[in-house]
VEXGU-832260 format. One record per residue (C-alpha): residue in three letters; x, y, z. Coordinates in steps of 0.1 Angstrom, whole numbers, plus 2048, in hexadecimal, padded with zeros to 3 digits. Each point is the difference from the previous one (the first is absolute). Layout:
N
+-----+-----+-----+-----+
|  aa |  px |  py |  pz |
+-----+-----+-----+-----+
| ala |   X |   Y |   Z |
...
+-----+-----+-----+-----+
//
This chain:
541
+-----+-----+-----+-----+
|  aa |  px |  py |  pz |
+-----+-----+-----+-----+
| met | 972 | 9CE | 7A4 |
| ser | 80C | 7F2 | 7DF |
| thr | 818 | 815 | 7ED |
| arg | 804 | 7E9 | 7E2 |
| thr | 7F2 | 814 | 7E9 |
| arg | 80C | 81A | 7F0 |
| asn | 7DA | 811 | 7FA |
| asn | 805 | 816 | 821 |
| ile | 7F5 | 829 | 807 |
| leu | 80F | 812 | 81A |
| ile | 7ED | 822 | 80E |
| ser | 819 | 813 | 810 |
| ser | 7F7 | 816 | 81F |
| ala | 7E1 | 7F0 | 800 |
| gly | 7F3 | 814 | 81D |
| lys | 7DD | 800 | 804 |
| arg | 7F8 | 7F6 | 7D9 |
| val | 7EA | 7E3 | 80E |
| ser | 7E8 | 801 | 7E1 |
| leu | 81F | 805 | 7E8 |
| val | 810 | 7E1 | 80D |
| arg | 7E1 | 7EC | 7FE |
| glu | 7FA | 80D | 7DD |
| phe | 820 | 7F4 | 7F2 |
| arg | 7F9 | 7DF | 814 |
| ser | 7DF | 7FA | 7ED |
| glu | 80B | 808 | 7DE |
| leu | 826 | 7EE | 804 |
| lys | 7F0 | 7DF | 80D |
| lys | 7E7 | 800 | 7E1 |
| val | 81A | 7F7 | 7EA |
| phe | 81C | 7F0 | 816 |
| pro | 7EF | 7F0 | 81F |
| asp | 822 | 7FA | 80C |
| gly | 80B | 829 | 7FD |
| asn | 804 | 810 | 81E |
| val | 7FC | 829 | 80A |
| phe | 81D | 806 | 817 |
| thr | 803 | 822 | 816 |
| thr | 81C | 812 | 80E |
| glu | 7FF | 817 | 823 |
| met | 819 | 80E | 814 |
| asn | 7ED | 7F3 | 81E |
| pro | 7E9 | 7E3 | 7F1 |
| ala | 7ED | 7F7 | 821 |
| met | 7F0 | 821 | 800 |
| ser | 7F9 | 806 | 7DC |
| pro | 7D9 | 7F6 | 7F4 |
| ala | 808 | 7F6 | 7E1 |
| ala | 81A | 7EA | 80B |
| gln | 7E8 | 7F0 | 80E |
| val | 7EB | 7F3 | 7E1 |
| ser | 821 | 7F9 | 7E6 |
| asp | 810 | 7DD | 7FF |
| ala | 81E | 80C | 813 |
| cys | 80D | 820 | 808 |
| phe | 82A | 805 | 804 |
| arg | 80C | 818 | 818 |
| val | 816 | 81B | 7EB |
| pro | 813 | 823 | 80A |
| arg | 7F1 | 81E | 7FC |
| val | 800 | 809 | 7DB |
| thr | 813 | 822 | 808 |
| glu | 81F | 7E7 | 810 |
| pro | 81D | 7F6 | 7EA |
| gly | 7FB | 7DA | 804 |
| tyr | 7D8 | 803 | 7F2 |
| ile | 807 | 7F6 | 7DB |
| asp | 819 | 7E6 | 80B |
| ala | 7E6 | 7F2 | 81B |
| leu | 7E1 | 7FF | 7E2 |
| phe | 815 | 7F0 | 7E8 |
| glu | 80D | 7E2 | 816 |
| ile | 7DA | 7FD | 803 |
| cys | 7F3 | 800 | 7E2 |
| lys | 81D | 7E8 | 7F4 |
| gly | 800 | 7E7 | 81D |
| asn | 7D6 | 7FB | 7FB |
| gly | 7FD | 800 | 7DC |
| val | 7EF | 82A | 7FC |
| arg | 7FB | 809 | 7DF |
| val | 7EC | 81E | 806 |
| val | 805 | 820 | 819 |
| val | 7E5 | 818 | 806 |
| pro | 808 | 81D | 817 |
| thr | 7E6 | 813 | 80F |
| ile | 80F | 820 | 814 |
| asp | 811 | 81E | 7EF |
| thr | 822 | 800 | 815 |
| glu | 808 | 7DF | 7F1 |
| leu | 7FC | 807 | 7D9 |
| leu | 81D | 813 | 7F6 |
| val | 815 | 7E3 | 813 |
| leu | 7EF | 7E5 | 7F0 |
| ala | 800 | 810 | 7DF |
| arg | 826 | 804 | 802 |
| ala | 804 | 7DD | 809 |
| lys | 7EE | 7F2 | 7E1 |
| lys | 81D | 7F7 | 7E9 |
| arg | 80C | 7EA | 81A |
| phe | 7E1 | 7ED | 807 |
| ser | 7F7 | 7FC | 7DB |
| asp | 821 | 7F1 | 7FB |
| ala | 7F4 | 7E4 | 81C |
| gly | 7E0 | 7FE | 7EC |
| ile | 7ED | 815 | 81A |
| phe | 7EA | 81C | 7F2 |
| leu | 7FC | 81E | 81B |
| leu | 7DE | 80C | 7F7 |
| val | 808 | 826 | 801 |
| ala | 809 | 81C | 7EA |
| asp | 823 | 80B | 7F0 |
| glu | 816 | 81A | 819 |
| asp | 7F5 | 81D | 7EB |
| phe | 7D9 | 7FF | 802 |
| ile | 804 | 7F8 | 82B |
| val | 813 | 822 | 804 |
| thr | 7E5 | 811 | 7E7 |
| cys | 7E5 | 7EF | 813 |
| arg | 810 | 808 | 826 |
| asp | 804 | 829 | 7FB |
| lys | 7E0 | 811 | 7F5 |
| arg | 80E | 819 | 7F1 |
| asn | 80E | 7E2 | 7E8 |
| thr | 7DD | 7F3 | 7FE |
| gly | 7F2 | 823 | 7F6 |
| ala | 818 | 801 | 7E1 |
| phe | 7F9 | 7DF | 7F6 |
| phe | 7DB | 803 | 800 |
| glu | 801 | 822 | 7EB |
| ser | 818 | 7ED | 7E5 |
| arg | 7E3 | 7E5 | 7FE |
| gly | 7E5 | 819 | 7FF |
| ile | 7F1 | 800 | 81D |
| arg | 802 | 825 | 815 |
| val | 80A | 802 | 824 |
| pro | 7F3 | 819 | 816 |
| ala | 810 | 824 | 7F9 |
| ala | 81D | 807 | 813 |
| ile | 7FD | 821 | 81E |
| asp | 81C | 816 | 80C |
| lys | 7FE | 801 | 823 |
| ser | 80D | 81F | 801 |
| asp | 7E7 | 810 | 7EE |
| pro | 7E7 | 7E6 | 803 |
| thr | 7D6 | 7FC | 7F8 |
| phe | 7E8 | 7EE | 814 |
| pro | 7F8 | 7E7 | 806 |
| leu | 81D | 7EA | 7F8 |
| phe | 80C | 7DF | 80A |
| ala | 822 | 7F6 | 80D |
| lys | 811 | 7DF | 7FF |
| pro | 822 | 7F0 | 805 |
| tyr | 811 | 7F8 | 7DF |
| asp | 80A | 7DA | 80D |
| gly | 7E1 | 7F9 | 819 |
| ser | 7EA | 7E8 | 802 |
| leu | 7E3 | 7F4 | 81A |
| ser | 7F6 | 821 | 7FE |
| lys | 811 | 810 | 817 |
| asp | 80C | 823 | 803 |
| leu | 7E2 | 80B | 7E6 |
| phe | 7EE | 823 | 804 |
| val | 7E6 | 811 | 7F7 |
| val | 807 | 825 | 801 |
| arg | 7E3 | 817 | 7FB |
| ser | 80E | 821 | 80D |
| arg | 822 | 812 | 806 |
| glu | 7F9 | 7F8 | 825 |
| glu | 7FE | 7DF | 7FC |
| leu | 825 | 802 | 7EF |
| thr | 815 | 7FC | 81D |
| pro | 825 | 801 | 803 |
| glu | 7FF | 7DB | 809 |
| ile | 7ED | 7F8 | 7DA |
| leu | 812 | 81D | 7EF |
| asn | 824 | 7F3 | 80C |
| his | 7FB | 7DD | 7F9 |
| pro | 81B | 7F7 | 7EC |
| lys | 7F2 | 7E5 | 7EC |
| leu | 7D9 | 810 | 7FA |
| met | 7F6 | 808 | 7DE |
| phe | 7E7 | 81A | 7FD |
| met | 7E6 | 7FA | 7E6 |
| glu | 7DB | 806 | 7F2 |
| tyr | 7E5 | 7F2 | 818 |
| ile | 7E9 | 7E5 | 7F1 |
| asp | 7DF | 806 | 811 |
| lys | 7EF | 7DE | 801 |
| cys | 7E0 | 80F | 801 |
| ile | 807 | 7FF | 7DB |
| tyr | 813 | 7E7 | 7FB |
| lys | 803 | 7DD | 80C |
| glu | 818 | 7F0 | 80A |
| tyr | 810 | 7E2 | 7EE |
| thr | 819 | 7E5 | 800 |
| val | 80B | 7E8 | 7E2 |
| asp | 809 | 7E0 | 7FC |
| met | 81B | 7F9 | 7E4 |
| tyr | 80E | 7E1 | 7F7 |
| phe | 81B | 802 | 7E7 |
| gly | 80A | 7DC | 7EE |
| arg | 826 | 7F3 | 7FB |
| asp | 801 | 817 | 7DE |
| asn | 7FB | 820 | 817 |
| arg | 7DD | 806 | 7F2 |
| ile | 7E1 | 807 | 810 |
| lys | 7E7 | 7E2 | 808 |
| ala | 7E7 | 80C | 814 |
| ala | 7F6 | 824 | 80F |
| val | 7E3 | 7FF | 820 |
| pro | 7FA | 821 | 80A |
| arg | 7F1 | 7FE | 829 |
| glu | 7EF | 81C | 80D |
| arg | 80D | 803 | 81F |
| ile | 7DF | 80A | 817 |
| glu | 80C | 7FB | 823 |
| ile | 82A | 806 | 808 |
| arg | 80C | 7F3 | 823 |
| ala | 827 | 800 | 806 |
| gly | 808 | 80A | 7D9 |
| glu | 7F2 | 7DF | 7F3 |
| ile | 7D8 | 7FB | 7F4 |
| asn | 7E9 | 7F4 | 817 |
| lys | 7E2 | 805 | 7EF |
| gly | 802 | 800 | 7D7 |
| arg | 7EE | 7F6 | 7DD |
| thr | 80E | 7F6 | 7E2 |
| arg | 7F3 | 81B | 7E3 |
| lys | 804 | 7FB | 7D8 |
| asn | 804 | 81E | 7F6 |
| val | 818 | 81E | 7E7 |
| ile | 81F | 7F5 | 81A |
| glu | 805 | 7DB | 7F4 |
| lys | 7FD | 80E | 7DA |
| thr | 81D | 81D | 806 |
| leu | 817 | 7E7 | 813 |
| arg | 7FB | 7E6 | 7E4 |
| glu | 808 | 81A | 7E7 |
| asn | 819 | 817 | 812 |
| phe | 80F | 7E3 | 816 |
| ser | 7FF | 7E4 | 7E4 |
| glu | 828 | 7F8 | 808 |
| ile | 818 | 810 | 818 |
| pro | 826 | 7F0 | 7FD |
| gly | 808 | 7EA | 820 |
| val | 7E0 | 802 | 80E |
| val | 7F5 | 7D8 | 80A |
| gly | 7E2 | 7F6 | 817 |
| cys | 7E6 | 814 | 814 |
| ile | 808 | 825 | 804 |
| cys | 7DF | 815 | 811 |
| ala | 7FA | 823 | 7F7 |
| gln | 7F3 | 81E | 813 |
| phe | 7E7 | 818 | 7E7 |
| phe | 7E7 | 818 | 806 |
| leu | 7E4 | 802 | 7E7 |
| asn | 7E2 | 81B | 7F9 |
| glu | 7E5 | 7EA | 7F0 |
| lys | 7EE | 825 | 7F2 |
| thr | 81F | 80A | 7EE |
| gly | 811 | 7E1 | 7FC |
| asp | 826 | 812 | 810 |
| leu | 816 | 7E6 | 811 |
| val | 81A | 809 | 815 |
| gly | 81C | 7E7 | 805 |
| ile | 80C | 7FE | 823 |
| glu | 818 | 7E5 | 805 |
| ile | 80A | 7DE | 7FA |
| asn | 80A | 7E1 | 815 |
| pro | 816 | 7E5 | 7ED |
| arg | 7EE | 7E4 | 815 |
| phe | 7E5 | 7EE | 803 |
| gly | 7E6 | 81A | 818 |
| gly | 7F2 | 7FC | 81E |
| gly | 7DC | 800 | 7F1 |
| tyr | 80A | 7E7 | 7E3 |
| pro | 7E4 | 7E2 | 80F |
| leu | 7E7 | 817 | 7F1 |
| ser | 80C | 7FC | 7DE |
| tyr | 805 | 7DC | 808 |
| gly | 7DC | 7FB | 80C |
| ala | 7F5 | 817 | 7DF |
| gly | 810 | 7E3 | 7E9 |
| ala | 820 | 813 | 7FC |
| asn | 818 | 7E0 | 808 |
| phe | 824 | 809 | 7FE |
| pro | 80B | 7E5 | 814 |
| gln | 7F1 | 7E8 | 7E6 |
| asn | 818 | 816 | 7E5 |
| ile | 821 | 800 | 814 |
| val | 7F9 | 7DA | 804 |
| arg | 7F8 | 7FE | 7D8 |
| glu | 820 | 814 | 7F4 |
| tyr | 818 | 7F5 | 81C |
| leu | 7F9 | 7DE | 805 |
| leu | 7F4 | 7F5 | 7E2 |
| gly | 811 | 815 | 7E4 |
| glu | 7DF | 80E | 7F1 |
| thr | 7F4 | 822 | 7F0 |
| val | 7E6 | 811 | 810 |
| asp | 7EB | 81B | 7EE |
| phe | 7ED | 81F | 80A |
| ser | 7E3 | 7F9 | 813 |
| asp | 7DC | 812 | 80A |
| ala | 7EF | 7E6 | 80D |
| trp | 7FC | 810 | 828 |
| arg | 7E4 | 802 | 80B |
| asp | 7F2 | 825 | 801 |
| asn | 7ED | 80D | 825 |
| thr | 80D | 7E7 | 812 |
| leu | 805 | 80F | 823 |
| met | 816 | 7F3 | 81C |
| leu | 7F6 | 807 | 828 |
| arg | 826 | 7F6 | 813 |
| tyr | 7FB | 7FC | 823 |
| asp | 816 | 7F1 | 81B |
| ala | 808 | 7DC | 7FD |
| glu | 816 | 7F0 | 81D |
| ile | 81B | 7E3 | 7FA |
| ile | 7FF | 7E9 | 81D |
| val | 821 | 7F1 | 80C |
| ser | 803 | 7E2 | 818 |
| glu | 827 | 80E | 807 |
| lys | 818 | 7E5 | 804 |
| arg | 820 | 806 | 811 |
| arg | 81D | 807 | 7EE |
| val | 81F | 7E6 | 805 |
| val | 824 | 811 | 7F5 |
| val | 81A | 7E8 | 7FF |
| phe | 824 | 80B | 7FD |
| asp | 821 | 7E8 | 7F6 |
| leu | 81A | 80E | 816 |
| asp | 824 | 801 | 7EB |
| asp | 802 | 81F | 7E2 |
| thr | 7DD | 806 | 809 |
| leu | 7FC | 80C | 822 |
| cys | 826 | 805 | 806 |
| lys | 81B | 7FD | 7ED |
| glu | 817 | 7E0 | 7FE |
| thr | 81E | 80F | 7FB |
| asp | 7FE | 813 | 81E |
| phe | 801 | 7E1 | 810 |
| leu | 81C | 7F3 | 7ED |
| lys | 814 | 81F | 807 |
| ser | 7FE | 7FE | 827 |
| ala | 805 | 7DD | 802 |
| phe | 81F | 809 | 7E4 |
| arg | 80C | 817 | 819 |
| glu | 7FD | 7EC | 81E |
| ile | 811 | 7E4 | 7F3 |
| ala | 81C | 815 | 7F0 |
| glu | 804 | 814 | 824 |
| ser | 805 | 7DB | 810 |
| leu | 81B | 7F6 | 7EA |
| ala | 812 | 81B | 7F9 |
| gly | 7FC | 818 | 81B |
| thr | 7E6 | 814 | 815 |
| arg | 7E8 | 81E | 7F4 |
| gly | 813 | 81B | 7F3 |
| asp | 81E | 7EE | 7FB |
| val | 810 | 80C | 7DA |
| ala | 808 | 7D5 | 7FF |
| ala | 7DA | 7F6 | 808 |
| glu | 7F4 | 81E | 7E5 |
| asn | 814 | 7F6 | 7E7 |
| leu | 7F5 | 7DB | 801 |
| phe | 7DD | 808 | 7FF |
| ala | 803 | 81B | 7DE |
| glu | 818 | 7DD | 7F5 |
| met | 7E0 | 7E6 | 80A |
| leu | 7E6 | 81A | 7EF |
| glu | 81B | 7FF | 7DF |
| met | 7FF | 7DA | 802 |
| arg | 7DD | 7FC | 7FD |
| ser | 7FB | 81E | 7E5 |
| arg | 817 | 7E9 | 7EA |
| arg | 7E9 | 7E1 | 809 |
| glu | 81B | 7ED | 80F |
| asn | 7FD | 7E7 | 825 |
| val | 805 | 817 | 819 |
| phe | 802 | 7EB | 81D |
| glu | 815 | 7E9 | 7ED |
| asn | 816 | 816 | 7F9 |
| leu | 802 | 80B | 823 |
| ser | 803 | 7DE | 80F |
| gln | 81D | 7FB | 7E9 |
| lys | 810 | 81F | 80E |
| tyr | 7FB | 7FF | 825 |
| gly | 7FA | 7DB | 807 |
| val | 7DC | 805 | 80B |
| ser | 7E5 | 7E4 | 7F1 |
| val | 7E8 | 80A | 7E7 |
| ala | 7E1 | 7F1 | 81B |
| asn | 813 | 81B | 81A |
| leu | 7FB | 81E | 7EC |
| leu | 7DD | 7F3 | 7F2 |
| ala | 7F3 | 7FC | 821 |
| arg | 80C | 824 | 80F |
| tyr | 7F3 | 80D | 7E1 |
| arg | 7DE | 7EE | 806 |
| ser | 802 | 809 | 826 |
| his | 80A | 823 | 801 |
| phe | 7EB | 81A | 80D |
| pro | 7FB | 81F | 7E5 |
| leu | 806 | 81D | 816 |
| gly | 7FB | 81E | 7E8 |
| met | 7E6 | 7F3 | 7EB |
| lys | 7E2 | 814 | 802 |
| leu | 7DC | 800 | 7F4 |
| pro | 7FF | 819 | 7DC |
| glu | 7EA | 821 | 80C |
| glu | 7EA | 7F9 | 7E2 |
| thr | 7FC | 7DC | 80A |
| arg | 7F9 | 80D | 823 |
| ala | 7E4 | 818 | 7F0 |
| val | 7EF | 7E3 | 7EE |
| leu | 7FD | 7E7 | 81A |
| glu | 7F2 | 81A | 81B |
| thr | 7E5 | 80F | 7E2 |
| leu | 7F3 | 7D8 | 7F8 |
| lys | 803 | 7F9 | 827 |
| asn | 7ED | 81E | 806 |
| cys | 7E8 | 7FA | 7E3 |
| gly | 7F9 | 7DF | 813 |
| ala | 812 | 7E7 | 7EC |
| val | 80A | 7E0 | 80F |
| leu | 827 | 802 | 7F8 |
| gly | 815 | 7DF | 7FB |
| ile | 823 | 7F2 | 7F6 |
| ile | 80D | 7E0 | 7EB |
| thr | 823 | 7FB | 7FF |
| asp | 817 | 7EA | 7F7 |
| gly | 81F | 7F8 | 80F |
| arg | 80D | 7F4 | 824 |
| ser | 7F2 | 807 | 81F |
| leu | 81A | 815 | 814 |
| thr | 80A | 810 | 7E2 |
| gln | 7DD | 810 | 7F3 |
| arg | 7F7 | 805 | 824 |
| asn | 820 | 817 | 809 |
| lys | 7EE | 811 | 7E0 |
| ile | 7E3 | 809 | 80D |
| arg | 80A | 804 | 821 |
| ala | 81B | 81B | 7F4 |
| leu | 7EA | 812 | 7EA |
| gly | 7E3 | 803 | 81A |
| leu | 7E2 | 7EE | 7EB |
| ser | 7EF | 7F2 | 825 |
| glu | 7F0 | 825 | 7FF |
| phe | 7ED | 7F5 | 7DB |
| phe | 802 | 7DC | 802 |
| glu | 7EF | 7E9 | 81C |
| asp | 81C | 7E2 | 803 |
| ala | 7E0 | 7E7 | 7FB |
| asn | 801 | 80F | 7D8 |
| ile | 81F | 7FC | 7F9 |
| val | 80F | 7DF | 7EE |
| val | 823 | 7F8 | 7FE |
| ser | 803 | 7E2 | 7EC |
| glu | 819 | 7E9 | 814 |
| glu | 7E6 | 806 | 81C |
| phe | 7E5 | 7FB | 7EB |
| gly | 80A | 7E0 | 7F0 |
| ser | 7FF | 80B | 7DD |
| glu | 808 | 817 | 7E7 |
| lys | 7F9 | 81B | 7E4 |
| pro | 7F1 | 7F6 | 7E6 |
| ser | 7EC | 7E5 | 816 |
| pro | 7D5 | 80F | 806 |
| glu | 804 | 7F1 | 825 |
| asn | 813 | 822 | 805 |
| tyr | 7E5 | 819 | 7F2 |
| glu | 7E2 | 7E6 | 809 |
| phe | 80F | 804 | 828 |
| phe | 7ED | 826 | 7FA |
| met | 7E0 | 7F7 | 7F1 |
| lys | 7F6 | 7E5 | 819 |
| lys | 807 | 819 | 81D |
| tyr | 7EF | 81D | 7ED |
| pro | 7E2 | 7ED | 7EA |
| asp | 7ED | 818 | 7EA |
| ala | 81C | 81D | 800 |
| glu | 812 | 80C | 7E2 |
| phe | 821 | 7FB | 7FF |
| cys | 81F | 80F | 7EE |
| tyr | 827 | 7F5 | 801 |
| val | 81C | 818 | 7FA |
| gly | 820 | 7EF | 7F2 |
| asp | 81D | 805 | 7E9 |
| asn | 80D | 7E0 | 7F5 |
| pro | 7EC | 7F7 | 7E1 |
| lys | 80F | 7DC | 804 |
| lys | 7EA | 7F4 | 820 |
| asp | 7F2 | 820 | 80C |
| phe | 7D8 | 7FD | 7ED |
| ile | 7FF | 7DF | 7F1 |
| ala | 7EB | 7F2 | 822 |
| pro | 7E8 | 824 | 805 |
| asn | 7FB | 802 | 7DA |
| ala | 7F0 | 7DE | 7FD |
| leu | 7EC | 808 | 824 |
| gly | 7F4 | 81B | 7F5 |
| trp | 812 | 81B | 80F |
| glu | 80D | 825 | 7F6 |
| thr | 827 | 802 | 7FA |
| val | 810 | 81A | 7FB |
| cys | 829 | 7FD | 7F7 |
| leu | 817 | 81C | 812 |
| leu | 81A | 805 | 7E2 |
| asp | 821 | 7FE | 809 |
| asp | 812 | 81E | 7FF |
| gly | 822 | 7F5 | 7F7 |
| gly | 808 | 7F6 | 823 |
| asn | 7EF | 7DF | 801 |
| val | 816 | 7E0 | 80C |
| his | 7EA | 7E8 | 7E2 |
| pro | 7F6 | 812 | 7DE |
| gln | 7DF | 803 | 7F5 |
| asp | 7FF | 7EF | 7DD |
| phe | 7DD | 801 | 7FB |
| ser | 800 | 7ED | 7D9 |
| ala | 811 | 7E4 | 813 |
| val | 7DE | 7F3 | 811 |
| pro | 7E3 | 7F5 | 7F6 |
| ala | 7DD | 817 | 801 |
| ala | 7F4 | 7EF | 819 |
| ala | 820 | 80C | 816 |
| leu | 7F8 | 825 | 7F9 |
| pro | 7F6 | 81A | 814 |
| arg | 7DF | 814 | 7FB |
| arg | 811 | 81E | 806 |
| lys | 824 | 80E | 803 |
| ile | 807 | 81F | 811 |
| lys | 824 | 815 | 7FE |
| lys | 7F7 | 80C | 82A |
| ile | 7F0 | 7EE | 816 |
| ile | 7E9 | 81E | 80C |
| glu | 7F0 | 7FD | 7DC |
| his | 7EE | 7E1 | 80D |
| leu | 7EA | 815 | 81A |
+-----+-----+-----+-----+
//
């Protein structure tokens, strides 16, 4: 996979949007044959759209604090210039990060925060429609209702918790006391036809296309059968929605239209690509092409109504068949699975006790504290001890390397990650540099044999080569052919060079301030940088 080009597009939280990914790939590669359409998912292996994209990157849940940082690093590291969101829950998060991405030359194709807030609360959406000359269903007082009425949550989606109430008997306490329900005029579908309109707004916040799609059949809140219609809706939106400050890219809005009277009723707006957009694309409303032209070529897009009327979409279930690969996740040991400073402190304490007294003696505790202070001042601790106690540096080093760290424990978060990976069927491995006795003592102290087969632990002194030698990583590739591989480490100077070159996923656990070796990403070439950075090891899942 080439990421040298900076003409790549990323579709976030792609899920089942197979058609959308294919449409973007088709339009991008017409202009940039080496351009890539990437996707992101919490679990790429279970996303159909991930399978048809050029690559899918694993990210945390969009509501987690690390989501934006993870997305930003993916975009920077893979030449992404445009990010296209697809789900409601990420819109506000992305809108608040637009400047950060824009400053890095990356366009988040999402409306500004104020418009997202308007759309997410249907009470605000109604006020917006009315400000644009489009009526909304009349509000009904639930304490003095008229029937039939319609009730829906002000922040709902996927057609959940929708109620048509035709009599007082049907107005149950569950409906009446629901804290989020709005009560309104019922729009009779025998009189009104339901439409979703795909609209494209250019970088100038002006409307460039409006494609009404009649919703003939709905399944799980999404159009299953539909037809494009050139009618009064297009003209009305071109005039009333001619410009919306802060709005870019695709938005879709839902309306009811009485074709006899011309009464148009606004229902909701989703400021993202709708699930039924493939119908508009099939009719010739080419929004992916607009995005390529505006954001990658710097062109201006004009309003176009050159899409085909009466284009019918009959949606059906299709399958993405994946020959699932075995997943092999290999970890570094020091400052990844465990803190190297924990081993250091354990060794320092044992040496202090051997030189100044037994465990718990004040003299031993004072010497231990003094050793830590020497280290913080970047002094040669063992040289100082050698001069003070007449013990050779070689002897002290030998004690350090051979001691068994009794108090060293596997962090609970790390244990949870390893348990989850193992339960999901992943093969777990370790590649670590160092002396065999030292590293094996750490592994025993941490109880890692519970998760790692001994045959899948590569210690440099035993193996005969150190990182960044590719041989250490090729060991796993030869053992598990046709698998997909990931390396999780912490040291950009040597951890990621070989696995990057071999096509592995690479993940860097960021220093929390306690690592032995400093992390300086600016001091290494691009080929040594990890594909992804995480603050906590649990973000790898």
